[in-house]
C-alpha positions as CSV (number, residue, x, y, z in Angstrom):
1,M,0.4,-0.1,0.1
2,R,1.0,3.2,-1.0
3,V,0.1,6.1,0.4
4,T,1.0,10.2,-1.1
5,V,0.8,13.5,-0.1
6,E,0.1,15.8,-2.3
7,I,1.0,19.8,-2.2
8,S,-1.1,22.3,-3.0
9,T,0.9,25.5,-5.3
10,T,-1.7,28.0,-2.9
11,S,-0.1,26.0,-0.1
12,W,3.8,26.4,-0.5
13,R,2.9,30.2,-1.1
14,Q,0.7,30.8,2.1
15,L,4.1,28.9,3.9
16,A,6.8,31.2,2.5
17,R,4.5,34.8,2.2
18,G,4.0,33.3,6.4
19,A,7.6,33.2,6.4
20,V,8.7,36.0,4.1
21,T,6.5,38.7,5.4
22,P,7.2,39.0,9.4
23,L,11.5,38.6,8.0
24,L,11.0,41.8,5.8
25,V,9.1,43.3,8.8
26,L,11.8,43.0,11.2
27,C,13.9,44.2,9.1
28,L,11.8,47.5,8.3
29,V,12.1,47.9,11.7
30,Y,16.1,47.2,12.6
31,F,16.9,49.5,8.9
32,L,14.2,52.4,10.9
33,W,16.6,51.8,13.9
34,V,19.5,52.2,13.0
35,I,18.5,55.1,10.9
36,R,16.9,57.2,14.0
37,S,19.1,59.7,14.3
38,L,18.3,61.0,10.7
39,L,14.9,60.4,10.2
40,P,13.4,64.0,12.1
41,P,15.2,66.8,9.7
42,F,13.9,64.4,6.1
43,L,10.4,64.6,8.5
44,V,10.5,68.1,9.0
45,A,11.5,68.4,5.3
46,L,8.8,67.1,4.1
47,F,6.6,68.6,6.3
48,I,8.0,72.0,5.2
49,A,7.4,70.3,1.5
50,A,4.1,69.5,1.9
51,L,3.1,73.1,2.9
52,L,4.8,75.1,0.8
53,H,3.7,73.1,-2.7
54,P,0.2,74.9,-2.9
55,V,1.8,78.3,-2.9
56,V,4.2,77.0,-5.2
57,N,1.8,75.7,-7.5
58,R,-0.5,79.1,-6.6
59,L,2.7,81.0,-7.9
60,Q,3.0,79.1,-10.5
61,K,-0.4,79.6,-11.9
62,R,-0.1,83.3,-12.2
63,G,2.5,82.8,-14.7
64,I,6.0,82.1,-12.5
65,S,8.1,79.6,-13.4
66,R,8.3,76.9,-11.1
67,Q,12.4,77.6,-10.5
68,R,12.0,80.9,-9.2
69,A,8.8,80.3,-7.0
70,V,10.4,77.8,-5.0
71,A,13.5,80.4,-5.0
72,E,11.3,83.0,-3.7
73,L,9.3,81.3,-0.8
74,F,13.7,79.9,0.1
75,G,14.7,83.7,-0.5
76,V,11.5,84.4,1.9
77,A,12.1,82.0,4.0
78,V,16.2,83.2,4.8
79,L,15.0,86.2,5.8
80,G,12.5,85.3,8.2
81,V,15.9,83.5,10.0
82,V,18.2,85.9,9.5
83,L,15.3,89.7,10.6
């Protein structure tokens, strides 16, 4: 008497997904832990960029080039910090 066991490809995919997902999460957590001192400046820059994006778009609609709009906003920010 011979017994055969068949394993479908879906179970292999589920097994692989179940093994790979926690590994990827652990790698992401480790990566964020390693770069934790670099994250705050990037998050601040992201917040400022998201805040100024509508202003740049509005200046661009008024006929000012995007480069000039960004340069002018940068200049205003520098003047605000200096003064």
